[in-house]
C-alpha positions as CSV (number, residue, x, y, z in Angstrom):
1,M,33.9,122.0,89.3
2,D,36.2,123.5,91.9
3,F,36.2,127.3,91.7
4,S,38.1,128.0,94.9
5,N,41.3,126.4,93.7
6,C,43.9,128.8,92.4
7,T,47.5,129.8,93.1
8,N,48.3,132.7,90.7
9,E,45.5,135.3,91.1
10,N,48.0,138.2,90.7
11,E,47.8,138.2,86.8
12,L,44.0,138.5,86.8
13,L,43.8,140.9,89.7
14,N,46.5,143.2,88.4
15,N,44.6,143.4,85.1
16,V,41.4,144.3,87.0
17,Q,43.2,147.0,88.9
18,N,45.0,148.5,85.9
19,N,41.9,148.4,83.8
20,P,38.9,148.9,86.1
21,P,36.1,148.6,83.5
22,F,37.2,145.1,82.5
23,I,33.9,144.8,80.6
24,S,35.3,143.2,77.5
25,V,36.7,140.3,79.5
26,L,33.3,139.7,81.1
27,Y,31.6,140.0,77.7
28,L,33.9,137.4,76.1
29,F,33.5,135.2,79.1
30,S,29.7,135.4,78.9
31,I,29.9,134.2,75.3
32,C,32.2,131.3,76.4
33,V,29.8,130.3,79.2
34,T,26.9,130.4,76.8
35,G,28.8,128.1,74.3
36,V,29.8,125.6,77.0
37,H,26.2,125.6,78.3
38,L,24.8,124.9,74.9
39,K,27.3,122.1,74.4
40,N,26.5,120.4,77.7
41,N,22.8,120.8,77.7
42,D,21.8,119.6,74.2
43,F,20.4,123.1,73.2
44,K,17.6,123.0,75.8
45,V,15.9,126.3,75.2
46,S,14.7,127.0,78.8
47,S,18.1,126.3,80.3
48,F,19.8,128.3,77.7
49,V,17.5,131.3,78.2
50,R,18.1,131.1,82.0
51,E,21.8,131.2,81.5
52,A,21.7,133.9,78.9
53,T,19.6,136.0,81.2
54,R,22.1,135.5,84.0
55,S,24.9,136.5,81.7
56,L,23.2,139.7,80.7
57,I,22.5,140.5,84.3
58,V,26.1,140.0,85.2
59,L,27.2,142.1,82.2
60,F,24.8,144.9,83.2
61,L,26.1,144.9,86.8
62,A,29.6,144.8,85.6
63,V,29.0,148.0,83.6
64,Q,27.7,149.8,86.7
65,I,30.4,148.4,89.0
66,A,33.1,149.4,86.4
67,A,31.9,153.0,86.4
68,V,32.1,153.2,90.2
69,L,35.5,151.5,90.3
70,T,36.9,153.8,87.6
71,A,35.8,156.9,89.6
72,L,37.3,155.4,92.8
73,Y,40.5,154.5,91.0
74,I,41.0,158.1,89.8
75,Y,40.1,159.5,93.2
76,R,42.6,157.1,94.9
77,K,45.4,158.1,92.5
78,C,44.8,161.8,93.4
79,V,44.9,160.9,97.1
80,E,48.1,159.0,96.6
81,L,49.7,162.0,94.9
82,I,48.8,164.3,97.8
83,L,50.0,161.8,100.5
84,K,53.3,161.3,98.8
85,R,54.4,164.7,100.0
86,R,54.2,163.6,103.6
87,E,57.4,162.7,105.4
88,K,58.1,159.0,105.9
89,Y,55.2,158.1,103.6
90,R,55.5,154.4,102.4
91,G,52.4,154.0,100.3
92,L,48.7,153.4,100.7
93,V,47.4,150.4,102.6
94,T,45.9,147.9,100.1
95,G,44.0,144.7,99.9
96,P,43.6,142.5,103.1
97,D,45.8,145.0,105.0
98,A,43.1,147.7,104.6
99,Y,40.5,145.3,105.9
100,W,42.6,144.5,109.0
101,A,43.7,148.1,109.5
102,L,40.0,149.0,110.0
103,E,39.4,148.0,113.6
104,N,37.9,149.4,116.8
105,V,39.1,149.4,120.4
106,N,36.9,146.4,121.4
107,S,38.3,144.1,118.7
108,R,41.8,145.0,117.6
109,S,43.2,142.9,114.7
110,I,46.0,141.4,116.8
111,I,47.1,137.7,116.6
112,N,48.5,136.6,120.0
113,I,51.1,133.8,119.9
114,L,52.6,132.0,122.9
115,M,55.9,130.2,122.8
116,T,57.8,128.3,125.4
117,I,61.5,128.6,124.8
118,E,64.1,126.5,126.6
119,L,67.6,128.1,126.9
120,S,70.4,125.6,126.1
121,K,73.0,127.6,128.0
122,D,73.2,130.4,130.5
123,C,72.1,133.4,128.5
124,D,69.6,136.2,128.8
125,I,66.3,135.5,127.1
126,K,65.7,139.1,126.1
127,E,69.2,139.4,124.5
128,L,68.5,136.2,122.6
129,L,65.3,137.6,121.1
130,V,66.7,141.0,120.4
131,K,69.5,139.3,118.4
132,A,67.0,137.1,116.6
133,I,64.8,140.1,115.6
134,E,67.8,142.3,114.6
135,E,69.8,139.8,112.7
136,R,66.9,137.8,111.1
137,L,63.4,139.2,111.2
138,L,64.2,142.9,110.5
139,K,66.8,142.0,107.9
140,F,64.9,139.3,106.0
141,G,61.3,139.8,107.1
142,P,58.6,142.0,105.5
143,E,59.4,145.7,105.5
144,K,56.0,146.4,107.1
145,L,57.6,145.3,110.5
146,T,59.0,148.8,110.6
147,Y,55.8,150.6,109.5
148,C,52.7,152.0,111.2
149,A,49.3,152.5,109.6
150,K,47.6,155.9,109.7
151,W,44.1,157.0,108.5
152,S,44.1,160.1,106.2
153,E,41.4,162.7,106.0
154,F,40.7,161.5,102.5
155,G,39.2,158.1,103.6
156,Y,42.2,155.8,103.0
157,S,44.8,154.4,105.3
158,Y,48.5,154.7,104.5
159,W,51.9,153.4,105.7
160,L,54.4,155.6,107.5
161,K,58.0,154.6,108.4
162,N,58.0,154.0,112.1
163,V,60.8,154.3,114.7
164,T,61.6,150.7,115.8
165,D,62.6,150.8,119.5
166,L,63.5,147.2,120.4
167,N,63.7,148.1,124.1
168,R,60.1,149.1,124.1
169,Q,58.8,146.5,121.7
170,I,60.6,143.6,123.5
171,R,60.0,143.8,127.2
172,K,59.7,141.7,130.3
173,D,56.6,141.3,132.4
174,D,55.0,139.1,135.0
175,L,53.6,136.0,133.3
176,S,53.3,133.8,136.3
177,S,49.6,133.7,136.0
178,L,49.7,133.0,132.3
179,E,46.0,132.6,131.5
180,T,45.2,135.9,133.2
181,A,48.1,137.7,131.6
182,L,47.1,136.5,128.1
183,S,43.5,137.5,128.6
184,D,44.5,140.9,129.8
185,L,46.9,141.5,127.0
186,A,44.8,140.0,124.1
187,N,43.2,143.2,123.1
188,E,45.6,145.8,124.4
189,P,47.0,148.3,121.9
190,L,50.5,147.8,120.5
191,P,53.1,150.3,121.7
192,D,54.0,153.4,119.7
193,D,51.8,152.6,116.8
194,S,53.9,149.6,115.9
195,L,52.6,146.4,114.4
196,W,54.2,144.0,116.8
197,E,55.6,143.5,120.3
198,I,57.2,140.7,122.3
199,I,56.6,140.1,126.0
200,I,58.9,137.8,128.0
201,G,58.2,136.2,131.3
202,E,60.3,137.7,134.1
203,K,61.0,134.3,135.6
204,S,61.6,130.9,134.1
205,V,58.6,128.5,134.5
206,Y,60.5,125.3,134.8
207,K,64.1,124.2,134.3
208,N,65.4,127.0,132.0
209,C,62.2,127.6,130.1
210,Y,60.5,131.0,129.5
211,Y,57.1,132.0,128.3
212,V,57.3,134.5,125.3
213,I,54.2,136.2,123.9
214,F,54.4,137.5,120.4
215,R,51.6,140.0,119.6
216,V,51.4,140.7,115.9
217,H,49.0,142.9,114.0
218,H,47.1,141.0,111.2
219,C,48.4,143.5,108.7
220,I,51.8,141.7,109.0
221,G,50.2,138.4,107.9
222,D,47.6,135.7,108.5
223,G,48.3,132.7,110.7
224,F,49.8,130.6,107.9
225,S,52.0,133.4,106.7
226,L,53.3,134.0,110.3
227,M,54.1,130.4,110.7
228,K,55.9,130.4,107.4
229,Q,57.9,133.4,108.3
230,F,58.7,131.8,111.7
231,L,60.1,128.8,110.0
232,E,62.0,130.6,107.1
233,I,63.3,133.6,109.0
234,L,63.2,133.7,112.7
235,V,64.3,130.1,113.7
236,D,67.3,128.1,112.8
237,K,67.2,126.6,109.3
238,P,64.4,124.0,109.4
239,D,64.3,120.5,108.0
240,S,63.1,120.7,104.4
241,N,60.4,118.2,105.3
242,E,58.9,120.7,107.8
243,M,58.3,123.4,105.1
244,K,57.0,120.7,102.8
245,N,54.5,119.7,105.4
246,I,53.4,123.3,105.8
247,E,53.2,123.8,102.1
248,T,51.1,120.7,101.3
249,N,48.7,121.3,104.2
250,R,48.7,125.1,104.1
251,S,45.2,125.7,103.1
252,F,41.6,124.6,103.5
253,V,41.5,125.3,99.8
254,E,43.1,123.1,97.2
255,Q,45.0,124.7,94.3
256,K,44.5,125.1,90.5
257,T,45.8,127.7,88.0
258,S,43.2,127.5,85.3
259,M,42.2,131.0,84.2
260,F,38.8,129.5,83.4
261,H,38.2,128.9,87.1
262,K,39.1,132.5,87.9
263,L,36.8,134.0,85.3
264,T,34.0,131.6,86.4
265,A,34.4,132.8,89.9
266,L,34.2,136.4,88.8
267,Y,31.0,135.5,86.9
268,Y,29.5,134.2,90.2
269,T,30.6,137.3,92.2
270,P,27.1,138.9,92.4
271,A,25.5,135.7,93.6
272,V,28.1,135.1,96.3
273,L,28.0,138.6,97.6
274,G,24.2,138.6,97.5
275,K,24.2,135.3,99.5
276,Q,26.6,136.7,102.1
277,I,24.8,140.1,102.5
278,F,21.2,138.9,102.6
279,S,21.6,135.6,104.5
280,K,20.3,135.7,108.1
281,P,22.8,136.2,110.8
282,D,23.1,133.7,113.7
283,I,20.8,134.5,116.6
284,N,22.0,132.7,119.8
285,A,23.4,133.3,123.2
286,F,27.0,133.6,121.9
287,H,26.3,136.0,119.0
288,N,24.8,139.2,117.7
289,K,26.2,141.2,120.7
290,T,28.3,144.3,120.7
291,L,31.8,143.3,121.8
292,I,33.2,145.0,124.9
293,G,36.9,144.2,124.5
294,K,37.5,142.1,127.6
295,K,38.8,138.7,126.4
296,F,39.1,135.3,128.0
297,I,41.9,133.1,126.7
298,F,42.1,129.3,127.3
299,W,43.7,126.3,125.7
300,K,44.0,122.5,125.8
301,I,46.7,120.2,124.5
302,Y,45.8,117.0,122.6
303,E,47.9,114.1,121.3
304,L,48.5,114.4,117.5
305,K,48.7,110.6,117.4
306,R,45.1,110.3,118.7
307,L,43.8,112.7,116.1
308,K,45.5,110.8,113.3
309,E,43.9,107.5,114.6
310,I,40.5,109.1,114.5
311,K,41.1,110.6,111.0
312,N,42.3,107.3,109.6
313,S,39.5,105.2,111.1
314,L,36.7,107.6,110.0
315,G,38.3,108.6,106.7
316,C,37.6,112.2,107.4
317,S,39.6,115.4,107.6
318,F,41.1,117.0,110.7
319,T,38.7,120.0,110.1
320,T,35.6,117.7,110.1
321,M,36.5,116.0,113.4
322,L,37.4,119.2,115.1
323,L,34.3,121.0,114.0
324,Y,32.2,118.1,115.1
325,S,33.7,118.2,118.6
326,I,33.2,122.0,118.8
327,A,29.6,121.7,117.6
328,K,28.8,119.0,120.1
329,G,30.5,121.1,122.8
330,L,28.3,124.1,121.9
331,Q,25.1,122.0,122.4
332,H,25.2,122.7,126.1
333,N,25.1,126.5,125.6
334,L,23.1,127.1,122.4
335,N,19.6,126.0,121.7
336,T,19.7,126.3,117.9
337,D,19.8,123.9,115.0
338,E,22.9,125.2,113.4
339,V,25.6,127.9,113.6
340,T,27.7,129.8,111.1
341,L,31.4,130.1,111.3
342,V,34.1,131.9,109.4
343,I,36.9,129.9,107.9
344,P,40.0,131.8,106.8
345,A,42.2,130.4,104.0
346,K,45.3,131.0,102.0
347,I,44.8,130.6,98.2
348,S,48.0,132.0,96.8
349,Q,51.5,133.0,97.6
350,G,52.8,136.5,96.9
351,Q,55.6,138.8,97.9
352,S,53.5,140.1,100.8
353,P,52.8,137.8,103.8
354,S,49.2,139.0,103.7
355,E,48.9,138.1,100.0
356,G,46.3,135.4,99.3
357,F,44.3,135.8,102.5
358,T,40.6,135.0,102.1
359,L,37.7,133.7,104.0
360,A,34.2,132.1,103.6
361,L,31.2,131.3,105.7
362,L,30.3,127.7,106.7
363,K,27.2,126.4,108.4
364,I,27.4,123.3,110.7
365,P,24.6,121.5,112.6
366,L,24.4,121.4,116.4
367,K,21.6,118.9,116.7
368,G,21.1,115.3,115.6
369,R,22.7,111.8,116.1
370,F,26.4,111.3,115.6
371,Q,26.2,109.9,112.1
372,K,23.9,112.7,110.8
373,M,25.9,115.5,112.4
374,F,29.3,114.1,111.4
375,S,28.3,113.4,107.8
376,T,26.6,116.8,107.4
377,I,29.7,118.6,108.7
378,S,31.9,116.6,106.4
379,K,29.6,117.2,103.4
380,N,29.4,121.0,104.1
381,T,33.2,121.4,104.4
382,Q,33.8,119.5,101.2
383,T,31.1,121.4,99.3
384,L,32.6,124.7,100.4
385,K,35.8,123.8,98.5
386,T,33.9,123.5,95.3
387,L,32.1,126.9,95.6
388,P,33.6,130.2,94.4
389,D,33.2,131.9,97.8
390,F,36.9,131.9,98.7
391,L,38.0,133.4,95.4
392,V,35.2,135.9,95.3
393,N,36.1,137.1,98.8
394,Y,39.7,137.2,97.9
395,W,38.9,139.5,94.9
396,L,36.8,141.7,97.2
397,L,39.7,142.0,99.7
398,K,42.4,142.3,97.1
399,V,40.8,144.8,94.7
400,G,37.7,146.2,96.4
401,F,39.5,147.1,99.7
402,S,42.3,148.7,97.7
403,L,39.8,151.1,96.0
404,L,37.0,151.6,98.6
405,P,37.5,154.5,101.1
406,L,36.9,154.1,104.8
407,G,33.2,154.9,104.8
408,L,32.5,152.1,102.3
409,I,34.9,149.5,103.7
410,G,33.2,149.6,107.1
411,N,30.1,148.0,105.6
412,A,31.5,146.0,102.8
413,L,32.5,142.8,104.7
414,K,31.3,143.1,108.3
415,S,31.3,139.9,110.3
416,N,27.8,140.0,111.6
417,H,26.6,136.5,110.5
418,A,29.0,134.1,112.2
419,T,29.1,132.9,115.8
420,F,32.8,132.0,115.7
421,I,35.9,131.9,113.6
422,F,37.9,128.7,113.1
423,S,41.5,128.3,112.0
424,N,43.5,125.1,111.7
425,I,47.2,125.5,110.9
426,P,49.8,122.6,110.6
427,G,53.0,123.4,112.4
428,P,56.6,122.0,112.3
429,G,57.9,119.0,114.3
430,Q,60.2,121.3,116.3
431,A,62.2,124.5,115.9
432,S,65.0,126.3,117.7
433,I,66.4,129.9,117.8
434,F,70.2,130.0,117.9
435,G,70.2,126.5,119.3
436,N,67.6,127.2,121.9
437,V,64.6,124.9,121.5
438,V,61.1,126.2,121.1
439,Q,59.2,123.7,123.2
440,D,55.7,124.7,122.3
441,I,53.6,127.2,120.2
442,K,50.0,128.3,120.6
443,F,48.0,131.1,119.0
444,W,44.7,132.9,119.3
445,L,42.6,134.7,116.7
446,P,41.4,138.3,116.9
447,H,37.7,139.0,116.9
448,R,35.7,141.0,114.4
449,D,32.5,143.1,114.5
450,K,30.0,140.8,116.3
451,T,32.0,137.6,116.0
452,G,33.5,137.4,119.4
453,I,34.6,133.8,119.7
454,G,37.6,132.2,118.0
455,F,38.9,128.6,117.9
456,S,42.5,128.1,116.8
457,V,44.2,124.8,116.2
458,L,48.0,124.4,115.7
459,S,50.0,121.1,115.6
460,Y,53.5,121.3,116.9
461,G,55.7,118.3,117.5
462,D,53.7,115.4,118.7
463,K,50.8,117.5,120.1
464,V,48.0,119.7,119.0
465,N,47.1,123.0,120.8
466,I,43.5,123.9,120.7
467,G,42.9,127.5,121.7
468,I,39.8,129.6,122.4
469,S,39.4,133.4,122.7
470,A,36.1,134.7,123.8
471,D,34.8,138.3,124.3
472,Q,33.0,138.8,127.7
473,A,29.9,140.0,125.8
474,C,29.6,136.5,124.3
475,I,30.7,134.3,127.2
476,P,30.4,136.2,130.5
477,N,33.1,134.4,132.6
478,S,36.3,132.3,132.3
479,Y,34.6,129.3,133.9
480,Q,32.2,128.8,131.0
481,V,35.1,129.2,128.6
482,E,37.1,126.5,130.4
483,A,34.0,124.2,130.6
484,L,33.5,124.6,126.8
485,M,37.1,123.6,126.1
486,D,36.7,120.6,128.5
487,R,33.6,119.4,126.5
488,I,35.4,119.7,123.2
489,V,38.3,117.6,124.4
490,A,35.9,115.1,125.9
491,N,34.2,114.8,122.5
492,L,37.5,114.1,120.9
493,D,38.2,111.4,123.5
494,E,34.8,109.9,122.8
495,L,35.5,109.7,119.1
496,H,38.9,108.1,119.8
497,I,37.3,105.5,122.1
498,N,34.6,104.7,119.5
499,V,37.1,104.2,116.7
500,K,39.3,102.1,118.8
């Protein structure tokens, strides 16, 4: 049974928010679970008692949690009434936005995106982008683009209307040493409390092509949402097949709308949270260190055709082959049997670009022969789809982070267990901005807590861009980062040779 598959959580979650106790729902659900269990288990007493005990425990915990949520709900409403009196107030920060708004100077929640744009005619690249932002993104994009997030003395963050100065937020800089520039900029604060900025290379890199760095705070949206906004708003109208490709491949999580799956996931919330809180964190050379904020950025380009040939020959997913290549690449650095990684996902579509963001933890092996490693990674990724982890964490981000004040949020979902984060996003075949072709797109993930390494994969056109961002506390120099990327690509080449 697949608990992670859902597309319309808003109905359930709004009911939870508007009626914090929600005990009656859990009570009725417990009865349903008991009935289903009796039907499927031929009235086995021992199994029935075990399930009945679990239902009672869940019900007891629900009563306690409901009391706390009710008190927090009332307190939050009081805070909201006070903050409404402030000038330019635009509401409290809620859900995943509250999670990403909580950051420190060594790991800011900023997604860094690199585009290569080829000008089709003699025009100024900055004027082109200012026009695109003014006429498209600011008009049709999320209103949060003109906001800034502030922390209140009451323990909650809130939105303020910000002054959008395009001359400061869209600027030119020296990007001739691109790798160094990206590494230096990766964790820099955004200007004037804004949630985004664009940096343009002062000189063309070849022909009439320019490097353009988009730096976007995660509050604006996750990787998939940003790609969707890019295709729907910023660029020229895409081919309908491009959006169809993004939609059908948009998530590591498949979709279902059954309310039964949602209630079942809620039933397993205590077990999932207990597993995440009490599981042992990774202990290796790349993890469990305090991040220092200095980042190393690197990337490699791989042919999409080759990856498809590997996928078709082995009958596996892109995620499996990429994680296998990463795991084998880490063998040189880490003397451990397995590592934990964070996988972000999108499980619903809402009005807000950050709507539906969730994540889960996945363990993959680092040792063993090819067949054993590959099959274990494939099995673990498939099993994760059937677990309620994604939906439980979505509920925590959506509801819990809307009610919990700063002091509690800081410890509710810390990323202390995983060595790295991995994100795989399908992109379009090609895009253009007012007729000027976007030749390439790459992106890099922000770090969080003690997880200081991120692997990002984005297909664009006929190629796949594999990126890595690493905090200096985890990988001390850029040479080791480059060597790791070389090994990952070599592992993909080896897979391709073997299947050929």
